[in-house]
mmCIF file as gemmi writes it, N, C-alpha and C atoms, coordinates in Angstrom:
data_model
loop_
_atom_site.group_PDB
_atom_site.id
_atom_site.type_symbol
_atom_site.label_atom_id
_atom_site.label_alt_id
_atom_site.label_comp_id
_atom_site.label_asym_id
_atom_site.label_entity_id
_atom_site.label_seq_id
_atom_site.pdbx_PDB_ins_code
_atom_site.Cartn_x
_atom_site.Cartn_y
_atom_site.Cartn_z
_atom_site.occupancy
_atom_site.B_iso_or_equiv
_atom_site.pdbx_formal_charge
_atom_site.auth_seq_id
_atom_site.auth_asym_id
_atom_site.pdbx_PDB_model_num
ATOM 1 N N . MET Axp A 1 ? 16.653 -17.187 -28.604 1 0 ? 1 A 1
ATOM 2 C CA . MET Axp A 1 ? 17.432 -16.72 -27.468 1 0 ? 1 A 1
ATOM 3 C C . MET Axp A 1 ? 17.567 -15.2 -27.481 1 0 ? 1 A 1
ATOM 4 N N . ARG Axp A 2 ? 17.758 -14.614 -28.665 1 0 ? 2 A 1
ATOM 5 C CA . ARG Axp A 2 ? 17.912 -13.167 -28.748 1 0 ? 2 A 1
ATOM 6 C C . ARG Axp A 2 ? 16.661 -12.443 -28.274 1 0 ? 2 A 1
ATOM 7 N N . ALA Axp A 3 ? 15.481 -12.994 -28.527 1 0 ? 3 A 1
ATOM 8 C CA . ALA Axp A 3 ? 14.225 -12.359 -28.113 1 0 ? 3 A 1
ATOM 9 C C . ALA Axp A 3 ? 14.013 -12.466 -26.614 1 0 ? 3 A 1
ATOM 10 N N . ILE Axp A 4 ? 14.554 -13.482 -25.998 1 0 ? 4 A 1
ATOM 11 C CA . ILE Axp A 4 ? 14.364 -13.686 -24.564 1 0 ? 4 A 1
ATOM 12 C C . ILE Axp A 4 ? 15.195 -12.697 -23.749 1 0 ? 4 A 1
ATOM 13 N N . LEU Axp A 5 ? 16.416 -12.433 -24.16 1 0 ? 5 A 1
ATOM 14 C CA . LEU Axp A 5 ? 17.302 -11.547 -23.406 1 0 ? 5 A 1
ATOM 15 C C . LEU Axp A 5 ? 16.717 -10.15 -23.207 1 0 ? 5 A 1
ATOM 16 N N . PRO Axp A 6 ? 16.192 -9.484 -24.249 1 0 ? 6 A 1
ATOM 17 C CA . PRO Axp A 6 ? 15.588 -8.163 -24.007 1 0 ? 6 A 1
ATOM 18 C C . PRO Axp A 6 ? 14.415 -8.23 -23.028 1 0 ? 6 A 1
ATOM 19 N N . ALA Axp A 7 ? 13.627 -9.294 -23.093 1 0 ? 7 A 1
ATOM 20 C CA . ALA Axp A 7 ? 12.497 -9.44 -22.165 1 0 ? 7 A 1
ATOM 21 C C . ALA Axp A 7 ? 12.985 -9.575 -20.738 1 0 ? 7 A 1
ATOM 22 N N . ILE Axp A 8 ? 14.054 -10.335 -20.538 1 0 ? 8 A 1
ATOM 23 C CA . ILE Axp A 8 ? 14.623 -10.502 -19.194 1 0 ? 8 A 1
ATOM 24 C C . ILE Axp A 8 ? 15.178 -9.173 -18.689 1 0 ? 8 A 1
ATOM 25 N N . LEU Axp A 9 ? 15.897 -8.457 -19.547 1 0 ? 9 A 1
ATOM 26 C CA . LEU Axp A 9 ? 16.459 -7.166 -19.146 1 0 ? 9 A 1
ATOM 27 C C . LEU Axp A 9 ? 15.354 -6.16 -18.822 1 0 ? 9 A 1
ATOM 28 N N . LEU Axp A 10 ? 14.288 -6.154 -19.603 1 0 ? 10 A 1
ATOM 29 C CA . LEU Axp A 10 ? 13.164 -5.257 -19.335 1 0 ? 10 A 1
ATOM 30 C C . LEU Axp A 10 ? 12.504 -5.6 -18.004 1 0 ? 10 A 1
ATOM 31 N N . ALA Axp A 11 ? 12.294 -6.876 -17.749 1 0 ? 11 A 1
ATOM 32 C CA . ALA Axp A 11 ? 11.68 -7.303 -16.491 1 0 ? 11 A 1
ATOM 33 C C . ALA Axp A 11 ? 12.541 -6.885 -15.306 1 0 ? 11 A 1
ATOM 34 N N . ALA Axp A 12 ? 13.852 -7.039 -15.433 1 0 ? 12 A 1
ATOM 35 C CA . ALA Axp A 12 ? 14.757 -6.65 -14.347 1 0 ? 12 A 1
ATOM 36 C C . ALA Axp A 12 ? 14.742 -5.142 -14.124 1 0 ? 12 A 1
ATOM 37 N N . ALA Axp A 13 ? 14.614 -4.386 -15.2 1 0 ? 13 A 1
ATOM 38 C CA . ALA Axp A 13 ? 14.633 -2.922 -15.087 1 0 ? 13 A 1
ATOM 39 C C . ALA Axp A 13 ? 13.375 -2.372 -14.426 1 0 ? 13 A 1
ATOM 40 N N . ILE Axp A 14 ? 12.23 -3.009 -14.676 1 0 ? 14 A 1
ATOM 41 C CA . ILE Axp A 14 ? 10.987 -2.467 -14.118 1 0 ? 14 A 1
ATOM 42 C C . ILE Axp A 14 ? 10.571 -3.133 -12.814 1 0 ? 14 A 1
ATOM 43 N N . ALA Axp A 15 ? 11.261 -4.176 -12.403 1 0 ? 15 A 1
ATOM 44 C CA . ALA Axp A 15 ? 10.929 -4.851 -11.148 1 0 ? 15 A 1
ATOM 45 C C . ALA Axp A 15 ? 11.216 -3.913 -9.975 1 0 ? 15 A 1
ATOM 46 N N . PRO Axp A 16 ? 10.396 -3.969 -8.913 1 0 ? 16 A 1
ATOM 47 C CA . PRO Axp A 16 ? 10.648 -3.115 -7.754 1 0 ? 16 A 1
ATOM 48 C C . PRO Axp A 16 ? 11.993 -3.44 -7.127 1 0 ? 16 A 1
ATOM 49 N N . HIS Axp A 17 ? 12.671 -2.412 -6.715 1 0 ? 17 A 1
ATOM 50 C CA . HIS Axp A 17 ? 13.959 -2.578 -6.064 1 0 ? 17 A 1
ATOM 51 C C . HIS Axp A 17 ? 13.732 -3.098 -4.654 1 0 ? 17 A 1
ATOM 52 N N . PRO Axp A 18 ? 14.402 -4.202 -4.242 1 0 ? 18 A 1
ATOM 53 C CA . PRO Axp A 18 ? 14.155 -4.772 -2.919 1 0 ? 18 A 1
ATOM 54 C C . PRO Axp A 18 ? 14.407 -3.802 -1.775 1 0 ? 18 A 1
ATOM 55 N N . ALA Axp A 19 ? 15.362 -2.901 -1.933 1 0 ? 19 A 1
ATOM 56 C CA . ALA Axp A 19 ? 15.659 -1.959 -0.855 1 0 ? 19 A 1
ATOM 57 C C . ALA Axp A 19 ? 14.494 -1 -0.629 1 0 ? 19 A 1
ATOM 58 N N . THR Axp A 20 ? 13.744 -0.686 -1.678 1 0 ? 20 A 1
ATOM 59 C CA . THR Axp A 20 ? 12.609 0.223 -1.539 1 0 ? 20 A 1
ATOM 60 C C . THR Axp A 20 ? 11.557 -0.357 -0.615 1 0 ? 20 A 1
ATOM 61 N N . ALA Axp A 21 ? 11.211 -1.623 -0.809 1 0 ? 21 A 1
ATOM 62 C CA . ALA Axp A 21 ? 10.225 -2.27 0.052 1 0 ? 21 A 1
ATOM 63 C C . ALA Axp A 21 ? 10.734 -2.305 1.487 1 0 ? 21 A 1
ATOM 64 N N . GLY Axp A 22 ? 12.001 -2.609 1.672 1 0 ? 22 A 1
ATOM 65 C CA . GLY Axp A 22 ? 12.575 -2.636 3.009 1 0 ? 22 A 1
ATOM 66 C C . GLY Axp A 22 ? 12.592 -1.261 3.652 1 0 ? 22 A 1
ATOM 67 N N . ASP Axp A 23 ? 12.897 -0.242 2.849 1 0 ? 23 A 1
ATOM 68 C CA . ASP Axp A 23 ? 12.905 1.124 3.363 1 0 ? 23 A 1
ATOM 69 C C . ASP Axp A 23 ? 11.518 1.532 3.845 1 0 ? 23 A 1
ATOM 70 N N . ASP Axp A 24 ? 10.469 1.193 3.082 1 0 ? 24 A 1
ATOM 71 C CA . ASP Axp A 24 ? 9.094 1.498 3.487 1 0 ? 24 A 1
ATOM 72 C C . ASP Axp A 24 ? 8.754 0.789 4.787 1 0 ? 24 A 1
ATOM 73 N N . HIS Axp A 25 ? 9.156 -0.471 4.884 1 0 ? 25 A 1
ATOM 74 C CA . HIS Axp A 25 ? 8.872 -1.247 6.095 1 0 ? 25 A 1
ATOM 75 C C . HIS Axp A 25 ? 9.591 -0.636 7.3 1 0 ? 25 A 1
ATOM 76 N N . ASP Axp A 26 ? 10.854 -0.289 7.119 1 0 ? 26 A 1
ATOM 77 C CA . ASP Axp A 26 ? 11.623 0.329 8.204 1 0 ? 26 A 1
ATOM 78 C C . ASP Axp A 26 ? 11.03 1.676 8.599 1 0 ? 26 A 1
ATOM 79 N N . ARG Axp A 27 ? 10.618 2.455 7.601 1 0 ? 27 A 1
ATOM 80 C CA . ARG Axp A 27 ? 10.015 3.765 7.88 1 0 ? 27 A 1
ATOM 81 C C . ARG Axp A 27 ? 8.717 3.595 8.655 1 0 ? 27 A 1
ATOM 82 N N . ALA Axp A 28 ? 7.889 2.638 8.247 1 0 ? 28 A 1
ATOM 83 C CA . ALA Axp A 28 ? 6.626 2.389 8.942 1 0 ? 28 A 1
ATOM 84 C C . ALA Axp A 28 ? 6.885 1.965 10.383 1 0 ? 28 A 1
ATOM 85 N N . ARG Axp A 29 ? 7.857 1.109 10.59 1 0 ? 29 A 1
ATOM 86 C CA . ARG Axp A 29 ? 8.19 0.645 11.94 1 0 ? 29 A 1
ATOM 87 C C . ARG Axp A 29 ? 8.656 1.816 12.812 1 0 ? 29 A 1
ATOM 88 N N . GLU Axp A 30 ? 9.484 2.693 12.246 1 0 ? 30 A 1
ATOM 89 C CA . GLU Axp A 30 ? 9.974 3.854 12.997 1 0 ? 30 A 1
ATOM 90 C C . GLU Axp A 30 ? 8.825 4.808 13.334 1 0 ? 30 A 1
ATOM 91 N N . LEU Axp A 31 ? 7.967 5.09 12.364 1 0 ? 31 A 1
ATOM 92 C CA . LEU Axp A 31 ? 6.828 5.976 12.61 1 0 ? 31 A 1
ATOM 93 C C . LEU Axp A 31 ? 5.874 5.38 13.642 1 0 ? 31 A 1
ATOM 94 N N . ARG Axp A 32 ? 5.668 4.067 13.589 1 0 ? 32 A 1
ATOM 95 C CA . ARG Axp A 32 ? 4.794 3.412 14.562 1 0 ? 32 A 1
ATOM 96 C C . ARG Axp A 32 ? 5.389 3.491 15.959 1 0 ? 32 A 1
ATOM 97 N N . ALA Axp A 33 ? 6.698 3.316 16.076 1 0 ? 33 A 1
ATOM 98 C CA . ALA Axp A 33 ? 7.366 3.389 17.379 1 0 ? 33 A 1
ATOM 99 C C . ALA Axp A 33 ? 7.24 4.776 17.995 1 0 ? 33 A 1
ATOM 100 N N . HIS Axp A 34 ? 7.126 5.808 17.167 1 0 ? 34 A 1
ATOM 101 C CA . HIS Axp A 34 ? 6.996 7.184 17.656 1 0 ? 34 A 1
ATOM 102 C C . HIS Axp A 34 ? 5.538 7.626 17.758 1 0 ? 34 A 1
ATOM 103 N N . GLY Axp A 35 ? 4.6 6.699 17.526 1 0 ? 35 A 1
ATOM 104 C CA . GLY Axp A 35 ? 3.184 7.032 17.624 1 0 ? 35 A 1
ATOM 105 C C . GLY Axp A 35 ? 2.652 7.848 16.464 1 0 ? 35 A 1
ATOM 106 N N . GLU Axp A 36 ? 3.378 7.868 15.364 1 0 ? 36 A 1
ATOM 107 C CA . GLU Axp A 36 ? 2.969 8.655 14.201 1 0 ? 36 A 1
ATOM 108 C C . GLU Axp A 36 ? 1.968 7.921 13.313 1 0 ? 36 A 1
ATOM 109 N N . VAL Axp A 37 ? 1.983 6.584 13.357 1 0 ? 37 A 1
ATOM 110 C CA . VAL Axp A 37 ? 1.058 5.795 12.548 1 0 ? 37 A 1
ATOM 111 C C . VAL Axp A 37 ? 0.516 4.629 13.371 1 0 ? 37 A 1
ATOM 112 N N . MET Axp A 38 ? -0.681 4.18 12.985 1 0 ? 38 A 1
ATOM 113 C CA . MET Axp A 38 ? -1.258 2.98 13.576 1 0 ? 38 A 1
ATOM 114 C C . MET Axp A 38 ? -0.643 1.762 12.888 1 0 ? 38 A 1
ATOM 115 N N . PRO Axp A 39 ? -0.633 0.627 13.566 1 0 ? 39 A 1
ATOM 116 C CA . PRO Axp A 39 ? -0.182 -0.594 12.891 1 0 ? 39 A 1
ATOM 117 C C . PRO Axp A 39 ? -1.085 -0.904 11.693 1 0 ? 39 A 1
ATOM 118 N N . LEU Axp A 40 ? -0.487 -1.332 10.609 1 0 ? 40 A 1
ATOM 119 C CA . LEU Axp A 40 ? -1.236 -1.634 9.398 1 0 ? 40 A 1
ATOM 120 C C . LEU Axp A 40 ? -2.29 -2.711 9.664 1 0 ? 40 A 1
ATOM 121 N N . ALA Axp A 41 ? -1.985 -3.676 10.5 1 0 ? 41 A 1
ATOM 122 C CA . ALA Axp A 41 ? -2.952 -4.748 10.794 1 0 ? 41 A 1
ATOM 123 C C . ALA Axp A 41 ? -4.251 -4.177 11.367 1 0 ? 41 A 1
ATOM 124 N N . GLU Axp A 42 ? -4.144 -3.188 12.242 1 0 ? 42 A 1
ATOM 125 C CA . GLU Axp A 42 ? -5.342 -2.561 12.816 1 0 ? 42 A 1
ATOM 126 C C . GLU Axp A 42 ? -6.128 -1.801 11.753 1 0 ? 42 A 1
ATOM 127 N N . ILE Axp A 43 ? -5.417 -1.099 10.898 1 0 ? 43 A 1
ATOM 128 C CA . ILE Axp A 43 ? -6.073 -0.338 9.836 1 0 ? 43 A 1
ATOM 129 C C . ILE Axp A 43 ? -6.78 -1.281 8.868 1 0 ? 43 A 1
ATOM 130 N N . LEU Axp A 44 ? -6.124 -2.386 8.505 1 0 ? 44 A 1
ATOM 131 C CA . LEU Axp A 44 ? -6.746 -3.349 7.589 1 0 ? 44 A 1
ATOM 132 C C . LEU Axp A 44 ? -7.988 -3.985 8.203 1 0 ? 44 A 1
ATOM 133 N N . LYS Axp A 45 ? -7.919 -4.302 9.486 1 0 ? 45 A 1
ATOM 134 C CA . LYS Axp A 45 ? -9.07 -4.898 10.171 1 0 ? 45 A 1
ATOM 135 C C . LYS Axp A 45 ? -10.269 -3.949 10.118 1 0 ? 45 A 1
ATOM 136 N N . LYS Axp A 46 ? -10.022 -2.682 10.422 1 0 ? 46 A 1
ATOM 137 C CA . LYS Axp A 46 ? -11.082 -1.668 10.409 1 0 ? 46 A 1
ATOM 138 C C . LYS Axp A 46 ? -11.618 -1.461 8.995 1 0 ? 46 A 1
ATOM 139 N N . LEU Axp A 47 ? -10.73 -1.356 8.016 1 0 ? 47 A 1
ATOM 140 C CA . LEU Axp A 47 ? -11.132 -1.116 6.638 1 0 ? 47 A 1
ATOM 141 C C . LEU Axp A 47 ? -11.932 -2.298 6.083 1 0 ? 47 A 1
ATOM 142 N N . MET Axp A 48 ? -11.457 -3.513 6.348 1 0 ? 48 A 1
ATOM 143 C CA . MET Axp A 48 ? -12.11 -4.692 5.798 1 0 ? 48 A 1
ATOM 144 C C . MET Axp A 48 ? -13.458 -4.968 6.465 1 0 ? 48 A 1
ATOM 145 N N . ALA Axp A 49 ? -13.656 -4.486 7.683 1 0 ? 49 A 1
ATOM 146 C CA . ALA Axp A 49 ? -14.963 -4.633 8.323 1 0 ? 49 A 1
ATOM 147 C C . ALA Axp A 49 ? -16.01 -3.804 7.577 1 0 ? 49 A 1
ATOM 148 N N . ALA Axp A 50 ? -15.604 -2.645 7.103 1 0 ? 50 A 1
ATOM 149 C CA . ALA Axp A 50 ? -16.522 -1.757 6.388 1 0 ? 50 A 1
ATOM 150 C C . ALA Axp A 50 ? -16.564 -2.047 4.883 1 0 ? 50 A 1
ATOM 151 N N . HIS Axp A 51 ? -15.456 -2.541 4.345 1 0 ? 51 A 1
ATOM 152 C CA . HIS Axp A 51 ? -15.332 -2.763 2.897 1 0 ? 51 A 1
ATOM 153 C C . HIS Axp A 51 ? -14.647 -4.108 2.659 1 0 ? 51 A 1
ATOM 154 N N . PRO Axp A 52 ? -15.399 -5.207 2.724 1 0 ? 52 A 1
ATOM 155 C CA . PRO Axp A 52 ? -14.785 -6.53 2.576 1 0 ? 52 A 1
ATOM 156 C C . PRO Axp A 52 ? -14.168 -6.729 1.198 1 0 ? 52 A 1
ATOM 157 N N . GLY Axp A 53 ? -13.102 -7.509 1.178 1 0 ? 53 A 1
ATOM 158 C CA . GLY Axp A 53 ? -12.435 -7.822 -0.073 1 0 ? 53 A 1
ATOM 159 C C . GLY Axp A 53 ? -11.07 -8.414 0.187 1 0 ? 53 A 1
ATOM 160 N N . SER Axp A 54 ? -10.27 -8.486 -0.858 1 0 ? 54 A 1
ATOM 161 C CA . SER Axp A 54 ? -8.92 -9.034 -0.774 1 0 ? 54 A 1
ATOM 162 C C . SER Axp A 54 ? -7.904 -7.929 -0.997 1 0 ? 54 A 1
ATOM 163 N N . VAL Axp A 55 ? -6.922 -7.842 -0.117 1 0 ? 55 A 1
ATOM 164 C CA . VAL Axp A 55 ? -5.873 -6.829 -0.238 1 0 ? 55 A 1
ATOM 165 C C . VAL Axp A 55 ? -4.917 -7.23 -1.357 1 0 ? 55 A 1
ATOM 166 N N . LEU Axp A 56 ? -4.675 -6.311 -2.27 1 0 ? 56 A 1
ATOM 167 C CA . LEU Axp A 56 ? -3.759 -6.542 -3.382 1 0 ? 56 A 1
ATOM 168 C C . LEU Axp A 56 ? -2.4 -5.901 -3.152 1 0 ? 56 A 1
ATOM 169 N N . ASP Axp A 57 ? -2.395 -4.711 -2.5 1 0 ? 57 A 1
ATOM 170 C CA . ASP Axp A 57 ? -1.146 -3.969 -2.322 1 0 ? 57 A 1
ATOM 171 C C . ASP Axp A 57 ? -1.345 -2.907 -1.256 1 0 ? 57 A 1
ATOM 172 N N . THR Axp A 58 ? -0.281 -2.588 -0.554 1 0 ? 58 A 1
ATOM 173 C CA . THR Axp A 58 ? -0.318 -1.48 0.406 1 0 ? 58 A 1
ATOM 174 C C . THR Axp A 58 ? 0.934 -0.627 0.21 1 0 ? 58 A 1
ATOM 175 N N . GLU Axp A 59 ? 0.773 0.67 0.394 1 0 ? 59 A 1
ATOM 176 C CA . GLU Axp A 59 ? 1.899 1.599 0.325 1 0 ? 59 A 1
ATOM 177 C C . GLU Axp A 59 ? 1.75 2.634 1.424 1 0 ? 59 A 1
ATOM 178 N N . LEU Axp A 60 ? 2.848 3.012 2.01 1 0 ? 60 A 1
ATOM 179 C CA . LEU Axp A 60 ? 2.876 4.09 2.99 1 0 ? 60 A 1
ATOM 180 C C . LEU Axp A 60 ? 3.445 5.306 2.277 1 0 ? 60 A 1
ATOM 181 N N . GLU Axp A 61 ? 2.673 6.393 2.234 1 0 ? 61 A 1
ATOM 182 C CA . GLU Axp A 61 ? 3.094 7.585 1.507 1 0 ? 61 A 1
ATOM 183 C C . GLU Axp A 61 ? 2.79 8.836 2.306 1 0 ? 61 A 1
ATOM 184 N N . GLU Axp A 62 ? 3.378 9.933 1.861 1 0 ? 62 A 1
ATOM 185 C CA . GLU Axp A 62 ? 3.061 11.235 2.436 1 0 ? 62 A 1
ATOM 186 C C . GLU Axp A 62 ? 2.334 12.043 1.379 1 0 ? 62 A 1
ATOM 187 N N . GLU Axp A 63 ? 1.146 12.52 1.724 1 0 ? 63 A 1
ATOM 188 C CA . GLU Axp A 63 ? 0.349 13.334 0.813 1 0 ? 63 A 1
ATOM 189 C C . GLU Axp A 63 ? -0.155 14.556 1.557 1 0 ? 63 A 1
ATOM 190 N N . HIS Axp A 64 ? 0.119 15.704 1.014 1 0 ? 64 A 1
ATOM 191 C CA . HIS Axp A 64 ? -0.343 16.974 1.592 1 0 ? 64 A 1
ATOM 192 C C . HIS Axp A 64 ? 0.034 17.094 3.072 1 0 ? 64 A 1
ATOM 193 N N . GLY Axp A 65 ? 1.256 16.68 3.401 1 0 ? 65 A 1
ATOM 194 C CA . GLY Axp A 65 ? 1.748 16.799 4.767 1 0 ? 65 A 1
ATOM 195 C C . GLY Axp A 65 ? 1.235 15.737 5.727 1 0 ? 65 A 1
ATOM 196 N N . LYS Axp A 66 ? 0.465 14.766 5.235 1 0 ? 66 A 1
ATOM 197 C CA . LYS Axp A 66 ? -0.05 13.678 6.073 1 0 ? 66 A 1
ATOM 198 C C . LYS Axp A 66 ? 0.55 12.363 5.608 1 0 ? 66 A 1
ATOM 199 N N . VAL Axp A 67 ? 0.811 11.49 6.568 1 0 ? 67 A 1
ATOM 200 C CA . VAL Axp A 67 ? 1.234 10.14 6.232 1 0 ? 67 A 1
ATOM 201 C C . VAL Axp A 67 ? -0.027 9.313 6.04 1 0 ? 67 A 1
ATOM 202 N N . VAL Axp A 68 ? -0.111 8.644 4.897 1 0 ? 68 A 1
ATOM 203 C CA . VAL Axp A 68 ? -1.301 7.855 4.564 1 0 ? 68 A 1
ATOM 204 C C . VAL Axp A 68 ? -0.894 6.466 4.101 1 0 ? 68 A 1
ATOM 205 N N . TYR Axp A 69 ? -1.81 5.55 4.299 1 0 ? 69 A 1
ATOM 206 C CA . TYR Axp A 69 ? -1.695 4.24 3.676 1 0 ? 69 A 1
ATOM 207 C C . TYR Axp A 69 ? -2.578 4.262 2.443 1 0 ? 69 A 1
ATOM 208 N N . GLU Axp A 70 ? -2.048 3.813 1.317 1 0 ? 70 A 1
ATOM 209 C CA . GLU Axp A 70 ? -2.85 3.565 0.129 1 0 ? 70 A 1
ATOM 210 C C . GLU Axp A 70 ? -3.006 2.058 0.048 1 0 ? 70 A 1
ATOM 211 N N . ILE Axp A 71 ? -4.242 1.607 0.147 1 0 ? 71 A 1
ATOM 212 C CA . ILE Axp A 71 ? -4.522 0.174 0.21 1 0 ? 71 A 1
ATOM 213 C C . ILE Axp A 71 ? -5.373 -0.206 -0.994 1 0 ? 71 A 1
ATOM 214 N N . LYS Axp A 72 ? -4.797 -1.007 -1.87 1 0 ? 72 A 1
ATOM 215 C CA . LYS Axp A 72 ? -5.515 -1.456 -3.06 1 0 ? 72 A 1
ATOM 216 C C . LYS Axp A 72 ? -6.171 -2.793 -2.729 1 0 ? 72 A 1
ATOM 217 N N . MET Axp A 73 ? -7.488 -2.847 -2.974 1 0 ? 73 A 1
ATOM 218 C CA . MET Axp A 73 ? -8.251 -4.06 -2.669 1 0 ? 73 A 1
ATOM 219 C C . MET Axp A 73 ? -9.168 -4.434 -3.827 1 0 ? 73 A 1
ATOM 220 N N . HIS Axp A 74 ? -9.354 -5.72 -3.997 1 0 ? 74 A 1
ATOM 221 C CA . HIS Axp A 74 ? -10.385 -6.234 -4.902 1 0 ? 74 A 1
ATOM 222 C C . HIS Axp A 74 ? -11.595 -6.465 -4.009 1 0 ? 74 A 1
ATOM 223 N N . GLY Axp A 75 ? -12.588 -5.592 -4.137 1 0 ? 75 A 1
ATOM 224 C CA . GLY Axp A 75 ? -13.745 -5.638 -3.258 1 0 ? 75 A 1
ATOM 225 C C . GLY Axp A 75 ? -14.693 -6.768 -3.58 1 0 ? 75 A 1
ATOM 226 N N . ASP Axp A 76 ? -15.525 -7.104 -2.604 1 0 ? 76 A 1
ATOM 227 C CA . ASP Axp A 76 ? -16.559 -8.105 -2.816 1 0 ? 76 A 1
ATOM 228 C C . ASP Axp A 76 ? -17.542 -7.666 -3.893 1 0 ? 76 A 1
ATOM 229 N N . ASP Axp A 77 ? -17.519 -6.369 -4.237 1 0 ? 77 A 1
ATOM 230 C CA . ASP Axp A 77 ? -18.367 -5.855 -5.313 1 0 ? 77 A 1
ATOM 231 C C . ASP Axp A 77 ? -17.718 -6.06 -6.689 1 0 ? 77 A 1
ATOM 232 N N . ASP Axp A 78 ? -16.592 -6.786 -6.714 1 0 ? 78 A 1
ATOM 233 C CA . ASP Axp A 78 ? -15.846 -7.115 -7.931 1 0 ? 78 A 1
ATOM 234 C C . ASP Axp A 78 ? -15.221 -5.884 -8.585 1 0 ? 78 A 1
ATOM 235 N N . VAL Axp A 79 ? -14.954 -4.857 -7.793 1 0 ? 79 A 1
ATOM 236 C CA . VAL Axp A 79 ? -14.296 -3.632 -8.257 1 0 ? 79 A 1
ATOM 237 C C . VAL Axp A 79 ? -12.979 -3.497 -7.501 1 0 ? 79 A 1
ATOM 238 N N . VAL Axp A 80 ? -11.94 -3.016 -8.185 1 0 ? 80 A 1
ATOM 239 C CA . VAL Axp A 80 ? -10.668 -2.742 -7.52 1 0 ? 80 A 1
ATOM 240 C C . VAL Axp A 80 ? -10.718 -1.313 -6.988 1 0 ? 80 A 1
ATOM 241 N N . HIS Axp A 81 ? -10.552 -1.195 -5.678 1 0 ? 81 A 1
ATOM 242 C CA . HIS Axp A 81 ? -10.586 0.093 -4.988 1 0 ? 81 A 1
ATOM 243 C C . HIS Axp A 81 ? -9.191 0.392 -4.45 1 0 ? 81 A 1
ATOM 244 N N . THR Axp A 82 ? -8.823 1.66 -4.457 1 0 ? 82 A 1
ATOM 245 C CA . THR Axp A 82 ? -7.647 2.11 -3.726 1 0 ? 82 A 1
ATOM 246 C C . THR Axp A 82 ? -8.165 3.016 -2.621 1 0 ? 82 A 1
ATOM 247 N N . TRP Axp A 83 ? -8.039 2.552 -1.403 1 0 ? 83 A 1
ATOM 248 C CA . TRP Axp A 83 ? -8.508 3.303 -0.234 1 0 ? 83 A 1
ATOM 249 C C . TRP Axp A 83 ? -7.349 4.114 0.307 1 0 ? 83 A 1
ATOM 250 N N . ILE Axp A 84 ? -7.575 5.384 0.606 1 0 ? 84 A 1
ATOM 251 C CA . ILE Axp A 84 ? -6.565 6.247 1.209 1 0 ? 84 A 1
ATOM 252 C C . ILE Axp A 84 ? -6.978 6.445 2.66 1 0 ? 84 A 1
ATOM 253 N N . VAL Axp A 85 ? -6.088 6.02 3.553 1 0 ? 85 A 1
ATOM 254 C CA . VAL Axp A 85 ? -6.392 6.008 4.978 1 0 ? 85 A 1
ATOM 255 C C . VAL Axp A 85 ? -5.35 6.829 5.724 1 0 ? 85 A 1
ATOM 256 N N . ASP Axp A 86 ? -5.809 7.739 6.583 1 0 ? 86 A 1
ATOM 257 C CA . ASP Axp A 86 ? -4.906 8.496 7.445 1 0 ? 86 A 1
ATOM 258 C C . ASP Axp A 86 ? -4.179 7.493 8.339 1 0 ? 86 A 1
ATOM 259 N N . ALA Axp A 87 ? -2.858 7.434 8.225 1 0 ? 87 A 1
ATOM 260 C CA . ALA Axp A 87 ? -2.076 6.423 8.929 1 0 ? 87 A 1
ATOM 261 C C . ALA Axp A 87 ? -2.042 6.646 10.437 1 0 ? 87 A 1
ATOM 262 N N . LYS Axp A 88 ? -2.264 7.859 10.889 1 0 ? 88 A 1
ATOM 263 C CA . LYS Axp A 88 ? -2.231 8.134 12.326 1 0 ? 88 A 1
ATOM 264 C C . LYS Axp A 88 ? -3.564 7.812 12.998 1 0 ? 88 A 1
ATOM 265 N N . SER Axp A 89 ? -4.676 8.204 12.374 1 0 ? 89 A 1
ATOM 266 C CA . SER Axp A 89 ? -5.991 8.017 12.997 1 0 ? 89 A 1
ATOM 267 C C . SER Axp A 89 ? -6.676 6.732 12.528 1 0 ? 89 A 1
ATOM 268 N N . GLY Axp A 90 ? -6.308 6.251 11.348 1 0 ? 90 A 1
ATOM 269 C CA . GLY Axp A 90 ? -6.965 5.091 10.776 1 0 ? 90 A 1
ATOM 270 C C . GLY Axp A 90 ? -8.258 5.449 10.053 1 0 ? 90 A 1
ATOM 271 N N . ASN Axp A 91 ? -8.55 6.751 9.941 1 0 ? 91 A 1
ATOM 272 C CA . ASN Axp A 91 ? -9.777 7.189 9.265 1 0 ? 91 A 1
ATOM 273 C C . ASN Axp A 91 ? -9.619 7.157 7.752 1 0 ? 91 A 1
ATOM 274 N N . LEU Axp A 92 ? -10.67 6.722 7.089 1 0 ? 92 A 1
ATOM 275 C CA . LEU Axp A 92 ? -10.706 6.706 5.64 1 0 ? 92 A 1
ATOM 276 C C . LEU Axp A 92 ? -10.826 8.146 5.142 1 0 ? 92 A 1
ATOM 277 N N . ILE Axp A 93 ? -9.926 8.556 4.24 1 0 ? 93 A 1
ATOM 278 C CA . ILE Axp A 93 ? -9.977 9.943 3.744 1 0 ? 93 A 1
ATOM 279 C C . ILE Axp A 93 ? -10.164 10.027 2.242 1 0 ? 93 A 1
ATOM 280 N N . GLY Axp A 94 ? -10.168 8.89 1.538 1 0 ? 94 A 1
ATOM 281 C CA . GLY Axp A 94 ? -10.39 8.949 0.105 1 0 ? 94 A 1
ATOM 282 C C . GLY Axp A 94 ? -10.497 7.572 -0.514 1 0 ? 94 A 1
ATOM 283 N N . GLU Axp A 95 ? -10.976 7.574 -1.751 1 0 ? 95 A 1
ATOM 284 C CA . GLU Axp A 95 ? -11.129 6.326 -2.497 1 0 ? 95 A 1
ATOM 285 C C . GLU Axp A 95 ? -10.944 6.603 -3.984 1 0 ? 95 A 1
ATOM 286 N N . GLU Axp A 96 ? -10.297 5.666 -4.642 1 0 ? 96 A 1
ATOM 287 C CA . GLU Axp A 96 ? -10.199 5.695 -6.099 1 0 ? 96 A 1
ATOM 288 C C . GLU Axp A 96 ? -10.642 4.328 -6.59 1 0 ? 96 A 1
ATOM 289 N N . LYS Axp A 97 ? -11.351 4.302 -7.707 1 0 ? 97 A 1
ATOM 290 C CA . LYS Axp A 97 ? -11.764 3.032 -8.304 1 0 ? 97 A 1
ATOM 291 C C . LYS Axp A 97 ? -10.98 2.826 -9.588 1 0 ? 97 A 1
ATOM 292 N N . ASP Axp A 98 ? -10.457 1.629 -9.743 1 0 ? 98 A 1
ATOM 293 C CA . ASP Axp A 98 ? -9.694 1.292 -10.954 1 0 ? 98 A 1
ATOM 294 C C . ASP Axp A 98 ? -10.588 0.622 -11.955 1 0 ? 98 A 1
């Protein structure tokens, strides 16, 4: 029992805070309503047409004054890619391979 408690406390400490995910969703909705970003569904459709695979994670971030989506995918090439997409235009602007 003593060994389980520290593991539970560690898991709780590193788990994502639910408000953070909600804040990102609310921010994306607000930016989309003001025409600042494209809907994520449209961006995913465009990205997956060019780079098929399974979406693992998405994040909306600001980098160098631009709002971008970072989309982590397990590609059909069996490589995990993180695609950086301009959230306003939907254009691919970068890639990282894990």
